C-alpha positions as CSV (number, residue, x, y, z in Angstrom):
1,I,6.5,1.4,-19.4
2,D,3.3,-0.6,-19.9
3,S,-0.1,0.8,-20.9
4,L,-0.7,1.7,-17.3
5,G,2.4,3.8,-16.9
6,S,3.0,7.4,-17.7
7,L,5.7,9.3,-19.7
8,K,5.9,13.1,-19.3
9,L,8.0,15.1,-21.8
10,D,9.0,18.7,-21.8
11,G,11.8,19.4,-24.3
12,D,14.9,17.7,-22.9
13,I,13.2,16.7,-19.6
14,F,11.6,13.2,-19.2
15,L,9.8,11.7,-16.2
16,A,8.5,8.2,-16.5
17,I,6.6,6.1,-14.0
18,P,5.8,2.4,-14.5
19,S,2.3,2.5,-13.1
20,K,-0.3,5.1,-12.4
21,K,-2.1,2.9,-9.8
22,V,-0.9,0.6,-7.1
23,L,-3.4,-1.8,-5.6
24,F,-3.1,-3.7,-2.3
25,T,-5.0,-6.6,-0.9
26,P,-6.4,-6.4,2.7
27,N,-3.1,-8.1,3.9
28,G,-1.0,-5.1,2.8
29,G,2.5,-5.3,1.5
30,S,5.1,-3.2,-0.3
31,Y,6.0,-2.4,-3.9
32,D,9.1,-0.8,-5.3
33,L,8.5,1.4,-8.4
34,G,11.6,2.4,-10.5
35,I,11.3,5.9,-11.7
36,F,13.1,7.0,-14.9
37,T,14.2,10.6,-15.3
38,F,16.4,12.3,-17.9
39,G,17.5,15.9,-18.1
40,E,18.2,18.7,-15.5
41,G,16.1,18.5,-12.4
42,T,15.6,16.9,-9.0
43,L,13.2,14.0,-8.5
44,S,11.0,14.6,-5.5
45,V,7.7,13.9,-3.9
46,S,5.8,17.1,-4.4
47,K,2.5,15.9,-2.9
48,K,1.5,13.0,-0.7
49,V,-2.0,12.5,0.6
50,L,-2.4,9.0,2.1
51,D,-4.8,7.4,4.5
52,N,-3.3,6.1,7.8
53,G,-1.6,2.7,7.2
54,L,-0.3,3.7,3.7
55,S,3.1,5.2,3.2
56,A,5.4,6.3,0.3
57,I,9.1,6.8,0.5
58,L,11.4,8.0,-2.4
59,N,15.0,6.8,-2.2
60,G,17.0,7.9,-5.2
61,K,14.9,6.8,-8.2
62,T,12.9,4.1,-6.3
63,L,9.5,4.9,-4.9
64,T,8.5,2.4,-2.2
65,I,4.8,2.3,-1.5
66,S,3.6,0.2,1.5
67,A,0.4,-0.7,3.2
68,T,-0.2,-2.3,6.6
69,A,-2.9,-5.0,6.9
70,L,-6.5,-3.8,7.2
71,D,-8.1,-4.4,10.6
72,N,-11.4,-5.2,8.8
73,V,-11.1,-6.7,5.3
74,K,-14.2,-4.7,4.3
75,D,-12.4,-1.4,5.0
76,R,-10.8,0.7,2.2
77,R,-7.8,3.0,2.2
78,S,-6.6,5.3,-0.6
79,G,-4.4,8.2,-1.5
80,I,-2.1,9.8,-4.0
81,V,1.6,10.4,-4.4
82,E,2.7,13.1,-6.8
83,L,6.3,13.1,-8.1
84,S,7.9,16.0,-9.8
85,F,11.0,16.4,-11.9
86,G,11.8,19.8,-13.5
87,K,8.4,21.1,-14.6
88,Q,6.9,17.7,-15.0
89,K,4.5,16.0,-12.5
90,A,3.2,12.5,-12.4
91,T,0.5,11.1,-10.0
92,I,0.2,7.6,-8.6
93,D,-3.1,6.5,-7.1
94,V,-2.8,4.1,-4.1
95,V,-5.7,1.9,-3.2
96,Q,-6.1,-0.9,-0.6
97,L,-9.4,-2.8,-0.6
98,E,-11.1,-6.2,-0.5
99,G,-10.1,-8.1,-3.6
100,G,-7.5,-5.5,-4.5
101,D,-5.2,-8.1,-6.0
102,L,-2.7,-6.8,-8.6
103,Y,-3.3,-8.0,-12.1
104,L,-1.3,-8.4,-15.3
105,E,-2.7,-7.3,-18.6
106,L,-1.3,-9.4,-21.4
107,W,-1.5,-8.5,-25.1
108,L,-0.9,-11.3,-27.5
109,H,-0.2,-10.4,-31.2
110,L,-0.4,-13.2,-33.6
111,P,0.4,-12.9,-37.3
112,L,-2.5,-13.2,-39.7
113,Q,-2.3,-16.1,-42.1
């Protein structure tokens, strides 16, 4: 889990998502997010509020979030997907907008001399 993910703990119940936000360019696309769970419970989508053109499907422990291409690159779509496992809940924001390219945040640790 990177600095943008989320780990929810409740005793012996764990729910971890790799990212709290998924960004799409105007061209759309699809992303698979692997969800980690541990303990007693059933992983499910407890809430899904997405603009038309966005979708989210949970298959086992893989959440696939997709976006169709925007008709006008200046348009914007958004929504949320909430996952639950046991008593734990985690929310993923979904956004599609102009210049919404995904980015990688890199941390470089160098020893002091």
